[in-house]
C-alpha positions in Angstrom: -158.6 47.5 53.8 -160.7 50.4 52.6 -160.5 49.2 49.0 -161.8 45.8 50.0 -164.6 47.3 52.1 -165.5 49.5 49.1 -165.6 46.5 46.8 -167.9 44.6 49.2 -170.2 47.6 49.6 -170.3 48.0 45.8 -171.2 44.4 45.2 -173.9 44.5 47.9 -175.3 47.7 46.5 -175.3 46.3 43.0 -177.2 43.2 44.2 -179.7 45.2 46.1 -180.3 48.0 43.5 -180.0 45.8 40.4 -179.0 48.6 38.0 -179.7 48.2 34.3 -176.7 48.2 32.0 -177.3 50.2 28.8 -177.1 48.0 25.7 -174.2 50.1 24.3 -172.0 49.3 27.3 -173.1 45.7 27.7 -170.4 44.0 25.6 -167.6 45.8 27.6 -168.9 45.0 31.1 -167.5 41.5 31.4 -164.1 42.7 30.2 -164.2 45.6 32.7 -165.0 43.2 35.5 -162.1 40.9 34.7 -159.8 43.9 34.5 -161.0 45.2 37.8 -160.4 41.7 39.3 -156.9 41.8 38.0 -156.3 45.1 39.8 -157.9 43.8 43.0 -155.7 40.6 43.0 -152.6 42.8 42.2 -153.5 45.1 45.1 -153.9 42.2 47.5 -150.6 40.7 46.4 -148.9 44.1 46.8 -150.4 44.4 50.3 -148.9 41.0 51.3 -145.6 41.9 49.8 -145.6 45.1 51.9 -145.5 47.5 48.9 -149.2 48.5 48.6 -149.8 52.1 47.7 -153.4 53.3 47.6 -152.8 55.8 44.8 -151.1 53.2 42.6 -154.1 50.8 43.3 -156.7 53.4 42.3 -154.8 54.4 39.1 -154.2 50.7 38.3 -157.8 49.8 38.9 -159.2 52.6 36.7 -156.6 52.3 33.9 -157.0 48.5 33.7 -160.8 48.9 33.2 -160.5 51.8 30.7 -157.7 50.2 28.7 -159.4 46.8 28.5 -162.7 48.4 27.4 -160.9 50.5 24.8 -159.2 47.4 23.4 -162.5 45.7 23.1 -164.1 48.8 21.6 -161.3 49.1 19.0 -161.7 45.4 18.2 -165.5 46.0 17.6 -164.7 48.9 15.3 -162.2 46.8 13.4 -164.6 43.8 13.2 -162.4 41.6 15.4 -164.1 42.3 18.7 -164.5 38.6 19.7 -160.8 37.9 19.1 -159.6 40.9 21.0 -162.0 40.2 23.9 -160.6 36.7 24.1 -157.1 38.0 24.1 -157.8 40.5 26.9 -159.5 37.8 29.0 -156.5 35.4 28.4 -153.9 38.0 29.4 -155.8 39.3 32.4 -156.6 35.7 33.4 -152.9 34.8 33.4 -152.2 37.8 35.5 -155.0 37.0 38.0 -153.8 33.4 38.3 -150.2 34.6 38.8 -151.3 36.9 41.5 -153.4 34.2 43.1 -150.5 31.9 43.2 -148.3 34.5 44.8 -151.1 35.2 47.4 -151.4 31.5 48.1 -147.6 31.2 48.6 -147.8 34.1 51.1 -150.8 32.8 53.0 -149.8 29.1 53.1 -146.0 29.6 53.0 -145.9 27.0 50.2 
């Protein structure tokens, strides 16, 4: 519950403060957000399965964001940034939908 509350507070603070993203980081922000959403949905699924661990969630959240950003950075350096970005979004999107389906099954018993 603390993680969800922290997420809500962070979103509200971001909307109110409207921070400016440096141009050097701008290409990595959407990928980092998708990676963070993957961790959040995974954490919610783990909570519903009764196996949630806050340390695992924090490590998963941070590592997902860092690894996704590093993959996109590596792709940019190799000149294939768009392809690797698409690959990261597809893989994380599949994981998000898989977790969403498991959450739906838990919530609606279907």
